[in-house]
FILOGU-376263 format. One line per field, with one value per residue (C-alpha): residue in one letter; x, y negated, z negated. Coordinates in Angstrom, 3 decimals, padded with zeros to 6 digits. Layout:
kolba: a | ...
X: X | ...
Y: Y | ...
Z: Z | ...
END
This chain:
kolba: m | q | l | n | p | l | s | a | l | a | l | a | v | c | a | a | i | s | l | p | a | l | a | s | e | q | s | e | s | k | g | f | v | e | d | a | s | a | t | l | l | l | r | n | a | y | f | n | r | d | f | k | d | g | a | a | d | a | k | t | w | g | q | g | f | i | g | t | f | e | s | g | f | t | q | g | t | i | g | f | g | v | d | a | y | g | l | l | s | v | k | l | d | s | g | r | g | r | n | y | s | a | f | f | d | t | d | s | n | g | h | p | v | d | d | l | s | e | a | g | a | a | v | k | l | r | v | s | n | t | v | l | k | y | g | n | q | f | p | s | l | p | v | l | a | h | d | d | s | r | l | l | p | q | a | f | t | g | t | l | l | t | s | k | e | i | e | g | l | e | l | n | v | g | r | f | t | g | d | s | p | m | g | d | p | a | r | d | p | n | h | l | k | s | i | d | v | v | g | g | s | y | a | v | t | d | d | f | s | v | t | l | y | h | s | d | v | e | d | m | f | r | k | y | y | a | n | l | n | y | n | i | p | f | n | e | l | q | a | l | n | f | d | f | n | i | y | r | t | r | y | d | d | g | s | v | a | a | l | a | f | g | g | d | g | q | d | d | r | n | t | l | w | s | l | a | a | k | y | s | i | g | a | h | a | f | i | v | a | h | q | r | n | t | g | d | a | g | y | a | y | d | f | g | d | g | g | s | t | i | y | v | a | n | s | y | y | s | d | f | n | l | e | d | e | q | s | w | q | a | s | y | e | l | d | f | g | a | y | g | v | p | g | l | t | y | k | v | a | y | v | r | g | t | d | i | v | a | g | g | e | n | d | g | t | e | r | e | l | f | n | q | f | k | y | v | v | q | d | g | a | a | k | d | l | s | f | k | l | r | n | s | i | y | r | a | d | n | q | v | g | p | d | l | n | e | v | r | a | f | i | e | y | p | l | s | i | l
X: -163.197 | -166.146 | -165.785 | -168.901 | -168.225 | -171.777 | -169.640 | -166.709 | -167.588 | -169.786 | -166.964 | -165.194 | -167.012 | -167.648 | -163.775 | -163.835 | -165.844 | -165.255 | -161.700 | -161.118 | -161.385 | -159.750 | -160.190 | -162.759 | -161.993 | -165.874 | -165.831 | -163.102 | -164.599 | -164.879 | -166.717 | -167.306 | -165.044 | -162.974 | -160.747 | -161.496 | -157.888 | -157.680 | -154.058 | -152.847 | -149.500 | -147.633 | -145.560 | -143.750 | -142.358 | -140.129 | -140.130 | -137.535 | -137.761 | -134.328 | -135.311 | -131.725 | -133.723 | -134.268 | -137.677 | -139.708 | -138.237 | -140.939 | -140.108 | -143.020 | -142.299 | -145.576 | -146.846 | -149.615 | -152.634 | -153.676 | -156.131 | -156.833 | -160.452 | -160.486 | -163.549 | -163.892 | -167.224 | -169.725 | -170.664 | -172.624 | -172.701 | -172.030 | -170.395 | -170.603 | -168.332 | -167.113 | -163.932 | -163.334 | -161.053 | -159.370 | -157.150 | -155.268 | -152.401 | -150.490 | -147.785 | -144.740 | -143.491 | -144.058 | -145.281 | -145.914 | -144.762 | -142.617 | -146.197 | -145.764 | -149.547 | -149.230 | -148.654 | -150.858 | -153.860 | -153.914 | -156.183 | -157.780 | -155.050 | -152.210 | -150.450 | -150.796 | -153.346 | -152.372 | -154.136 | -155.731 | -158.797 | -160.719 | -162.742 | -163.778 | -165.714 | -166.410 | -169.131 | -168.020 | -169.463 | -167.380 | -168.635 | -166.521 | -162.696 | -164.847 | -165.009 | -167.421 | -165.984 | -168.710 | -167.049 | -163.550 | -160.828 | -157.233 | -157.185 | -153.598 | -153.457 | -151.756 | -154.242 | -156.047 | -152.745 | -153.819 | -150.635 | -149.616 | -145.683 | -146.169 | -147.888 | -151.383 | -152.299 | -155.513 | -158.439 | -161.314 | -165.056 | -166.775 | -166.959 | -164.500 | -164.919 | -161.346 | -161.851 | -159.906 | -161.235 | -158.630 | -155.396 | -152.575 | -155.159 | -156.658 | -159.249 | -160.354 | -163.507 | -164.343 | -166.081 | -164.731 | -166.861 | -164.931 | -161.075 | -160.439 | -156.271 | -152.622 | -153.434 | -156.970 | -159.819 | -162.185 | -164.351 | -163.836 | -162.310 | -160.929 | -164.655 | -163.636 | -166.814 | -165.942 | -163.288 | -163.946 | -161.170 | -160.779 | -158.158 | -155.957 | -153.187 | -151.619 | -149.041 | -147.816 | -145.346 | -143.645 | -141.281 | -143.082 | -146.420 | -148.706 | -150.916 | -153.129 | -155.440 | -157.940 | -159.206 | -161.265 | -160.859 | -164.526 | -163.337 | -159.721 | -158.318 | -158.805 | -155.670 | -154.697 | -151.033 | -149.476 | -147.048 | -144.421 | -142.857 | -139.410 | -137.368 | -134.392 | -133.684 | -129.470 | -129.089 | -130.240 | -128.405 | -128.405 | -131.513 | -131.674 | -135.406 | -137.223 | -139.507 | -141.628 | -144.581 | -146.116 | -149.546 | -151.103 | -153.216 | -155.550 | -156.984 | -160.252 | -160.633 | -159.271 | -158.940 | -156.536 | -154.241 | -153.088 | -152.335 | -150.633 | -148.438 | -147.371 | -150.828 | -152.708 | -156.070 | -157.451 | -157.235 | -153.628 | -152.172 | -149.141 | -147.510 | -144.787 | -142.602 | -140.323 | -138.149 | -135.389 | -132.964 | -132.392 | -129.015 | -128.707 | -126.212 | -126.079 | -126.924 | -126.323 | -127.831 | -127.580 | -130.108 | -130.964 | -133.050 | -134.714 | -137.808 | -139.334 | -142.300 | -143.678 | -146.810 | -148.661 | -147.589 | -146.295 | -148.191 | -150.353 | -151.429 | -152.892 | -155.593 | -158.658 | -156.207 | -154.277 | -150.988 | -148.895 | -150.067 | -147.321 | -145.322 | -143.265 | -139.121 | -137.201 | -140.265 | -138.120 | -138.870 | -138.646 | -140.892 | -139.162 | -142.865 | -142.028 | -143.307 | -140.648 | -138.696 | -136.199 | -134.544 | -132.125 | -130.900 | -128.292 | -128.975 | -127.542 | -129.109 | -127.710 | -129.206 | -126.781 | -128.737 | -125.648 | -123.182 | -124.724 | -127.373 | -130.331 | -133.449 | -131.105 | -131.154 | -129.833 | -129.763 | -128.749 | -129.674 | -128.395 | -131.342 | -130.747 | -133.488 | -133.106 | -134.327 | -137.667 | -139.873 | -139.277 | -139.100 | -140.555 | -137.357 | -136.210 | -133.354 | -134.327 | -132.666 | -132.894 | -130.862 | -131.255 | -129.385 | -131.568 | -130.442 | -132.094 | -131.721 | -134.204 | -134.110 | -137.208 | -136.495 | -135.914 | -137.209 | -137.840 | -140.350 | -139.846 | -139.988 | -141.129 | -140.532 | -138.856 | -136.902 | -136.587 | -134.334 | -134.270 | -132.444 | -133.062 | -130.223 | -132.039 | -130.900 | -132.361 | -132.773 | -134.915 | -137.577 | -137.568 | -137.844 | -136.317 | -132.644 | -133.537 | -132.203 | -135.024 | -134.763 | -137.527 | -136.895 | -139.810 | -140.466 | -142.800 | -144.011 | -147.173 | -149.579 | -152.060 | -154.526 | -156.951
Y: -016.899 | -016.166 | -012.310 | -011.056 | -007.353 | -006.189 | -005.899 | -005.343 | -002.233 | -001.576 | -001.656 | 000.601 | 003.404 | 002.892 | 002.896 | 006.726 | 008.151 | 007.183 | 009.114 | 013.625 | 013.236 | 015.466 | 017.911 | 016.935 | 017.016 | 016.127 | 020.396 | 021.488 | 019.348 | 022.299 | 019.731 | 017.304 | 018.791 | 021.219 | 018.447 | 016.057 | 014.804 | 012.678 | 010.930 | 008.222 | 005.997 | 004.571 | 002.027 | -000.311 | -002.931 | -006.477 | -009.574 | -012.509 | -015.440 | -017.775 | -021.047 | -023.477 | -027.178 | -026.685 | -025.370 | -022.679 | -019.449 | -016.539 | -013.691 | -010.661 | -007.006 | -004.871 | -001.416 | -000.729 | 002.710 | 003.360 | 005.651 | 006.885 | 009.193 | 010.597 | 012.682 | 015.017 | 014.692 | 016.517 | 020.032 | 019.012 | 016.796 | 013.520 | 013.895 | 011.423 | 011.045 | 009.230 | 006.584 | 005.461 | 003.399 | 002.444 | 000.136 | -000.536 | -003.275 | -004.182 | -006.600 | -005.183 | -008.627 | -012.553 | -015.864 | -019.506 | -021.294 | -017.985 | -015.371 | -014.743 | -015.204 | -012.332 | -009.840 | -011.229 | -014.503 | -017.109 | -017.180 | -020.664 | -021.377 | -021.157 | -017.702 | -014.768 | -012.361 | -008.706 | -006.739 | -006.173 | -003.855 | -003.558 | -000.774 | 000.119 | 002.690 | 002.925 | 004.526 | 006.568 | 008.997 | 010.459 | 011.569 | 013.317 | 011.484 | 008.244 | 007.134 | 003.786 | 003.015 | 000.202 | -001.244 | -001.987 | -001.000 | -000.823 | -002.846 | -002.543 | -003.975 | -006.516 | -009.026 | -007.938 | -006.475 | -005.797 | -006.760 | -004.039 | -005.356 | -006.519 | -004.953 | -003.942 | -004.144 | -006.605 | -005.211 | -006.154 | -005.575 | -005.030 | -002.817 | -000.949 | 001.829 | 003.471 | 006.113 | 008.237 | 010.450 | 009.808 | 011.557 | 008.602 | 005.646 | 003.875 | 001.417 | -001.016 | -003.259 | -004.736 | -007.229 | -008.212 | -010.406 | -010.140 | -010.725 | -009.584 | -010.880 | -009.526 | -010.396 | -011.312 | -008.774 | -010.776 | -009.604 | -012.985 | -015.595 | -016.684 | -017.114 | -015.707 | -016.422 | -014.143 | -012.169 | -010.096 | -008.262 | -006.033 | -004.303 | -001.271 | 001.119 | 002.921 | 005.109 | 005.291 | 008.456 | 009.440 | 006.385 | 003.842 | 002.291 | -001.307 | -002.883 | -006.036 | -006.785 | -010.845 | -011.818 | -014.170 | -015.957 | -018.150 | -022.037 | -021.236 | -019.566 | -017.418 | -014.834 | -013.164 | -010.410 | -007.913 | -005.171 | -003.818 | -000.599 | 001.076 | 003.192 | 004.667 | 008.320 | 008.691 | 012.230 | 013.682 | 011.171 | 007.810 | 005.419 | 002.334 | 001.032 | -002.772 | -004.156 | -007.199 | -008.862 | -012.304 | -013.854 | -016.572 | -018.929 | -021.037 | -023.015 | -024.393 | -028.461 | -029.282 | -026.210 | -025.655 | -023.545 | -025.066 | -028.093 | -026.208 | -025.810 | -029.219 | -029.617 | -032.503 | -030.701 | -031.270 | -029.045 | -027.355 | -024.258 | -022.336 | -019.555 | -017.183 | -014.051 | -012.184 | -009.345 | -007.066 | -004.890 | -001.281 | 000.638 | 003.812 | 006.490 | 008.454 | 007.121 | 004.421 | 001.893 | -002.027 | -004.750 | -008.211 | -010.225 | -013.158 | -014.871 | -018.445 | -020.662 | -022.733 | -025.092 | -028.181 | -026.231 | -022.855 | -019.260 | -019.998 | -016.292 | -014.981 | -017.399 | -014.780 | -012.443 | -010.499 | -010.580 | -008.868 | -010.215 | -011.093 | -008.041 | -010.160 | -009.648 | -012.151 | -011.770 | -011.119 | -013.302 | -015.858 | -015.527 | -018.117 | -018.911 | -022.659 | -025.253 | -025.232 | -023.230 | -020.612 | -018.062 | -015.172 | -011.572 | -009.419 | -006.453 | -002.923 | 000.948 | 003.584 | 007.070 | 008.192 | 011.812 | 012.466 | 012.153 | 014.510 | 012.373 | 012.598 | 010.438 | 007.049 | 004.650 | 000.897 | -002.144 | -005.212 | -008.347 | -011.932 | -014.358 | -018.038 | -020.749 | -023.647 | -026.685 | -026.745 | -029.990 | -030.900 | -034.837 | -035.762 | -034.428 | -031.033 | -030.530 | -028.638 | -025.574 | -021.998 | -018.834 | -015.836 | -013.209 | -009.185 | -006.536 | -003.352 | 000.022 | 002.900 | 006.184 | 009.143 | 012.363 | 015.700 | 018.218 | 019.357 | 018.456 | 014.913 | 014.945 | 011.663 | 009.749 | 006.560 | 004.036 | 000.488 | -002.716 | -005.519 | -008.894 | -012.355 | -015.186 | -017.822 | -021.334 | -024.293 | -027.959 | -029.673 | -030.317 | -027.181 | -025.628 | -024.969 | -022.882 | -019.214 | -016.138 | -013.414 | -009.244 | -007.310 | -003.802 | -000.530 | 002.616 | 004.880 | 008.344 | 009.653 | 011.950 | 014.713 | 015.439 | 017.215
Z: -064.260 | -067.230 | -068.470 | -068.274 | -070.528 | -069.107 | -065.009 | -066.112 | -068.205 | -064.577 | -062.564 | -065.316 | -065.013 | -061.349 | -060.876 | -063.399 | -061.645 | -057.792 | -058.536 | -058.921 | -063.102 | -065.693 | -068.018 | -070.079 | -073.454 | -075.216 | -073.297 | -075.799 | -078.614 | -082.210 | -084.127 | -085.940 | -089.091 | -087.423 | -085.154 | -088.389 | -089.632 | -092.759 | -093.642 | -096.444 | -095.599 | -098.367 | -097.760 | -100.349 | -098.211 | -099.996 | -097.690 | -098.228 | -096.408 | -098.052 | -096.247 | -095.834 | -096.021 | -098.846 | -098.650 | -101.160 | -099.714 | -099.875 | -101.860 | -102.464 | -103.407 | -103.397 | -102.608 | -099.621 | -099.476 | -096.328 | -096.251 | -092.526 | -091.932 | -088.214 | -087.534 | -084.151 | -082.334 | -082.333 | -079.130 | -076.331 | -073.482 | -075.585 | -078.711 | -081.991 | -084.557 | -086.838 | -087.859 | -091.513 | -093.439 | -096.377 | -098.009 | -101.398 | -101.561 | -105.261 | -105.907 | -107.807 | -107.395 | -106.602 | -108.287 | -107.910 | -105.455 | -103.885 | -102.862 | -099.106 | -098.170 | -095.230 | -098.218 | -100.759 | -101.287 | -103.492 | -106.203 | -107.192 | -109.426 | -106.399 | -107.548 | -105.662 | -106.721 | -108.493 | -106.073 | -103.218 | -100.839 | -098.238 | -096.563 | -092.893 | -090.872 | -087.014 | -085.431 | -081.528 | -078.966 | -076.629 | -072.966 | -071.150 | -071.553 | -072.272 | -075.664 | -077.014 | -080.447 | -082.830 | -086.153 | -087.891 | -084.935 | -084.972 | -081.438 | -079.830 | -076.548 | -075.068 | -075.172 | -078.375 | -080.916 | -084.461 | -086.644 | -088.932 | -090.098 | -092.812 | -096.397 | -095.306 | -091.152 | -089.531 | -088.535 | -086.115 | -085.636 | -082.270 | -079.570 | -077.675 | -074.607 | -073.694 | -070.807 | -069.369 | -066.721 | -064.556 | -064.902 | -065.318 | -065.908 | -068.682 | -068.853 | -072.241 | -072.302 | -075.238 | -077.616 | -080.881 | -083.378 | -086.691 | -087.530 | -091.254 | -091.064 | -093.913 | -096.848 | -096.991 | -097.596 | -096.214 | -093.241 | -091.605 | -092.896 | -089.317 | -088.443 | -084.798 | -081.950 | -080.113 | -078.093 | -074.526 | -073.593 | -069.948 | -068.814 | -067.782 | -067.198 | -064.090 | -064.567 | -060.678 | -061.425 | -064.203 | -063.428 | -062.840 | -064.700 | -064.142 | -066.862 | -065.919 | -068.987 | -069.076 | -072.747 | -073.432 | -077.290 | -077.312 | -077.634 | -077.655 | -074.297 | -071.683 | -070.903 | -067.755 | -068.539 | -066.397 | -067.070 | -064.157 | -066.255 | -063.106 | -064.397 | -062.764 | -063.822 | -063.003 | -064.595 | -068.054 | -070.116 | -068.053 | -067.344 | -065.937 | -067.124 | -066.054 | -067.778 | -067.342 | -068.953 | -067.666 | -069.993 | -068.005 | -070.478 | -069.905 | -072.931 | -074.000 | -074.096 | -077.929 | -079.172 | -082.132 | -080.747 | -077.388 | -079.497 | -082.138 | -079.279 | -078.124 | -075.621 | -075.924 | -075.796 | -072.261 | -069.760 | -071.261 | -069.326 | -069.503 | -068.221 | -070.424 | -068.509 | -069.696 | -067.785 | -069.555 | -067.603 | -069.727 | -069.629 | -071.033 | -072.045 | -073.677 | -077.605 | -076.439 | -074.928 | -073.201 | -072.530 | -071.805 | -070.975 | -070.027 | -070.811 | -069.830 | -071.086 | -068.620 | -068.804 | -070.507 | -073.887 | -075.607 | -075.729 | -078.444 | -080.341 | -083.485 | -082.449 | -082.354 | -080.414 | -083.033 | -084.823 | -082.058 | -079.392 | -077.700 | -075.187 | -074.231 | -074.132 | -077.135 | -079.499 | -083.366 | -085.829 | -083.510 | -080.435 | -078.404 | -076.922 | -077.643 | -074.488 | -071.820 | -073.554 | -071.873 | -073.712 | -073.072 | -075.103 | -075.572 | -077.607 | -078.615 | -079.699 | -080.922 | -082.176 | -084.479 | -083.699 | -081.623 | -084.152 | -086.042 | -088.210 | -086.542 | -087.688 | -087.684 | -085.736 | -084.884 | -082.858 | -083.386 | -080.544 | -080.389 | -078.597 | -077.983 | -076.394 | -075.088 | -073.237 | -075.600 | -075.983 | -079.733 | -080.580 | -076.728 | -075.010 | -073.480 | -075.713 | -078.701 | -079.114 | -081.346 | -082.184 | -083.681 | -084.689 | -085.254 | -087.441 | -088.304 | -088.904 | -089.749 | -090.547 | -090.356 | -092.840 | -090.318 | -091.627 | -095.533 | -098.019 | -097.761 | -093.712 | -091.778 | -095.037 | -093.214 | -094.718 | -092.492 | -093.161 | -091.091 | -091.510 | -088.814 | -088.836 | -087.775 | -087.099 | -085.202 | -084.416 | -087.092 | -085.354 | -083.559 | -087.121 | -090.465 | -090.269 | -092.929 | -092.968 | -093.189 | -095.312 | -094.894 | -096.295 | -095.814 | -096.908 | -095.572 | -096.307 | -094.068 | -096.638 | -094.218 | -095.944 | -093.500
END
């Protein structure tokens, strides 16, 4: 099915107005300046990927400044506003041969640049609880999700309509034609032709939600995504949660995305799904998950649809998304707030993937041990200052990927300017 954004938009609007509406956010607008906000996020990030097969390690340290401005909406039936951002990163340590390109681009001599900067803006209008935005944005949808896991965030250029006219229902329709990746100040260096997205989520009850989305990246692939999330609360301290995610991808003939993930470029298809069960009891949580990939190729993403477009359970350093791969996860989470240290959390996860098509056989394997500590200051002058340290120990068959140890460290401090 070829996605038609205009038809999808009409369908979304009809669905929104056919049900009882919520109170209008636009009618409660205080004004362009009165509802405006501006923040500056200071992000200090260190990245160390230590390869065990002799390949050059990637070691980079930088300081990022992420400034965002969001205006309010003018008063009246139709409200107008503007959003803008400014990004700056400064290299603190790196070098030729060990630079990490997702932090800093390189010059013609292969040396990492000393700094990067980028700015963008979008205009927006609102009617009732429906917002139409055009310009540079940070979309976070299951089929179009910008990557913000390094020093500076990825951005996209296009149009997005978000409607929340019905309680519990969110509808999104969009078309984007530009992709500004992390570590590169260019507006669209990958020459994205277009990506169309449509879908939404609905909270059926407080404990059960459904999400459906579709996307079409021109000359790459068409994707369908679904999610079911069901929570069973036993009491105030105990709950059981089930989270099911599935992607169905049909690659365009000759798609480089399909070829990169084992396809032959002709009518390649892929299905990736995961099911996670999480049992929470007080400060503790125990998770088991199974993920499976089937079809003619592995699951491809970040080919015009964003570096975080993989809403599945077993995604850490590795995404366990290779051709015919099936993987199991066991993980544990701890909230130290119950032990007198509010704001401190810990997670450890072990994932093993098997049956990967590699070297012409279905016997490739990979495994990862993931650890992460995070601490957020809860009060005082440094309130919201956060520290995050994560480590992945990854091992795989030679035909699957190189063995490595990875460390990522982040210090973030948000400043409210307005």
